[in-house]
N, C-alpha and C positions, 0 to 999 in steps of 0.2 A: 538365323537360328529360330526354331519355333518357340513362341512365348507361352503357349498353353501347356501347363504342367499336369494335365489330367492323368497322364500315364504314371506320374510319380505319386499321385494322391489315391488313385483307384486300384489298390492291390498290386500284386505281382503276377507275372506270367504263370508261375507255379500255382498260385492260388486260383487263377482262372482255369488252369488245367484240372485242378481238384474239383472246382465247381462243376465243370462240364462233365466230368466223370460221374459225380454224384447224380447229376440230372439224368444222364443217359442210363445209369444202372438202377436208379430209383431208390437207393438207400446208401447210408454212409458206410456200413460195414462191408458191403460188396465193393464199394469204391476203394476202401482202405486195402482190401485184398488185392484188387487189380493194380493199385499204385504201390504196393509193397510198403504201406505205411500202417501205423497203428490207428485204431478208430479215434482215440483222443486227439491224435495229431491232425487228422482230417477235420474233426469238429473245431479244433482251435484255429486252423487256417481259415475255415469258413467264417468263424466268428470275427476274425481280424478283417476279412474281406467285407463283411457286413458293416463293421464299424467304419471302415474306410469309405464305403459308399454312403453311409448314413441312413440306410433303410434296411428293414428285414428282407432276407432273400428267400426264406422258406419257413414253413411251419409244419407241425406234425398233426395228423388226424388219424386216429386208430392205428398208430404205428406206421403210417404211410406219409411220405413227404409230399407237401403241396408247395409249389413255388409261387411266390408273389409276382406281381407284374414287374417289379424291380429285378427280381431274380431271373425271370424269363428274358428280360431285356439284356441283362448282363450275360446270360448264356448265349444269346444270339451274337453279341459282340465278342465274346470269348471265342466262338467258332471262327469268326472273321480274323481275329488277332492270331490265333494258333495256325490258321490256314496261311496267313501272311508269312509266318515263320517257316512253314513248310515250303512255300513258294520260294522264299529267300534261299533255303538250303538247296533246292533244285537248281536255282540260278547259279549259286556258288559252285555247285558240283559241276555244272557245265563249264564254268570258267576254269576249274581245275583240270578238266578233261580226263578224269580218272575213270578207269574201267572197274569201278567198285560201286557199292551202294545197293539199293534194292529196286525190285521191279514188282509192282502190284497189279494183278489182273483180276477182273470179275467176269465170270463166264456163265452163260446159260447152261442148264443141265445137260443138254445134248452135246455141247462142246467139250464137256469134261472127258469124253472118250478119246478125243484126239489132241486136245491142248497139251496134256502131259508129254506126248510124243514130240510135239513141236518145241516145248520147253526143254526137253532133254537134249535135243540137237543144239538148241541155242545155248544151253548151259555148258555144253562141251566146248563151245567157242569162248565162253566168258565164265570160267569156273569160279571167279571171285564174287560174283553177284549173288545177292540174297533174293531168290525168286519165290514168290508164293501167290496163290490165287484162291478166291472164294467162289462158291457155286450157288446159283439160285435160278428160279424160273425167270421168264422174260420180264415180268412185271417187277420182280425184285431187283433185277439188274438195271432196269429203267430207273427205279428209285435210287439205286446206288450212284447213278450218274449225277443226281442232284446233290448227293453228299460230297462228291469230288474227293474221295479218299483213294482212288485207284488211278494208275497210269493209263490203263486201257480196259475196254469192255468188249466182250465178244458176243455178237448177236447174229442170228440169221434174219431177223426182222427188226432193225434198229428203229428207235423212235424218231419222229420228225422234230429235230431240235437244231436250231441254227448254230448253237455253240458246239455241236459235235462234228468233228472231222471223221469221215468214213473211208476206210481202205478195204476194198473188196479183195479177199485173198484166197478163198477156196470155194468150189461149188458144193452145194448141199442138196442132194437128191433125196426126196421122201418116197419110200417104197411101200407098196401094199404087201402085207404079210398075212399068212394063215398057218394053221398047224399042217404038218407034213401030210397027214392023211385026210385033209379037208377035200371035199368034192371038187373044189375049184383048183386044187394044187396042180393038177395035170392038164388043165384047160388052157387054151390059147385065145387071145383076143376077147377076154371077158369084158362085157359092157360095164361102164362105170355104175349104172343103175343096179345091175345084178350084184355087183360087189357091195354097193351101199345098202342093199336089202339084207345082207348078212348082219348078225349081231355085231355091233362095232364097239371097240374099246378106245376111248379117247383120253388125252391128257387133261389136266385140270385147267381151270380158268387162269389166264396169265401166262400159259405156256406158249412159246414161240411156235412149236410144232402144231399145236391146236389152232393157233392164229392162222397159220399158213393153210392148213387143211380146210378150215371153215371158209376162208376167203375163196379158195379154189372151188369148193363145192357150191357155194352160194352163187358164184358167177355162172355155174352150169345148172342151177336150179335143181340140185340133187340134195335130198335130205337123208343122211345116214340113219340107220336104225340103231340108236344108241342103247347099249346094254349096260355099260359101266364107265365111270370116270375114275381114272387111276393117276396118282401123283408121282409116277416114276416110270422111266423108260424100261428099266429092268423088270419091274413088276408087270408092265404091259406085255413084255416078251414072254414071261412065264405064264401069264394068263392066257395068251394066245396058244402057247405050247400045250396048255391044259385043256384046250378046246372050248374056252369060254367065248371066243369070238375072233374077229379079224381086226386088223388095225393098219395104220400107216406110220412108219418110223423112219428116221434118218438113216441113210446108208452107213454113217459113222457109228451109230449105235449098234448096228449089226456087224460091222467090220471089226470094231475093237471090243465090243461087248460080247461077241459070239452069236451065232444063229443056228446052233444045233436044235433040231426039232421043229424048225420053221421052214416054210416055203415062201419064196418071193413070187407073187402072182403077176401074171401078164394081163394087166388091166388097161383098157383103152384110156388114153390121155394121161396115163401115169407112166413114169414118176412125176411128181411135182418138183420142178427144178427151181431152187432158190440159191442163195450164196451166203457165205459167211463173211461178216464184216468185223474189222477191228475198228473200234470207235475210241476217240479220245476227245476230251474237252479242249477246245482251241485256246481257252484262257489259261490252261494249266501249263506251266513251263515244262519243257522236255529235259529230263536229266540225260546224261550220257547213256545210261542203260536203256532208258525209254527210246532214245533216238536210234540206238543200235537195233532194238527190237522192232521198231517201226520199219527200218530198212529191211530187216530180215523178213517181216511179214509181206512187204511189197514184193520181194523176190519170190515168195511162194506162189504168186500168180503164174510164174513160169514153170513151176514144178508139176509134173504129171500126177494126177490124183492117185494113181496106182502105187506110186512110190511111198505115199503116206499110208495107204491101206495095206 
């Protein structure tokens, strides 16, 4: 039996949860709303936690909270402790073998066009699951892997991380597009350089699509004529429709998001062929829901793309 009773002296799990919420949201009133508590209750619990630790955890400057070294140290440990509870729940759920619980996905923006279709089919098989996902560009999803709050992450260009297990589950072709009335729209065998000489619309820094296009063009020593940087696939499509330039987008963006007013160009060496990957942290226990979804994703490798499009 452990003789160190620090867990009994340094606050409660609920107090650590409150501390972490205040730290992440930046103020007590926002944390109170998020936790469905009154502001005095939050302040009282933090005061008790500070008393138990024997050190101040934060102070206020111009109505903004500043955490002390002790406060930041406690926040780091709170994350680890609460993550341990989450892992424990995942392990117990696996022992129960129940087809209930939740499934959390974090997906890059282009994947948002087809992931709902995949989730819909999976949910039909497992209607008691609580399935939800969040969306961000590639860099944001890479950052989410460090937070370890999701069961799976969907990338076309996953980061090089030894703790990530990758499952290749769908092809992802990046296609050259232009307005329907563009001079290149009816041409065949357009050279890559001629295409790159057209005003080009690209995604923002951190986008997986931009990462793939830049890598592809750099290997061929081709510099596109950048006209505009746009932070949305939908906005790029409408900008192309409006005649602002040409671009390269995922076929999933065009298939599920619509391609009215656009032409897919016949450009030499295109499309750029990549794949979608389902990534998970190896250190994170698999819940029954996550295990089922992993098996489901692995079987998608055998499904013709046309069935999903």
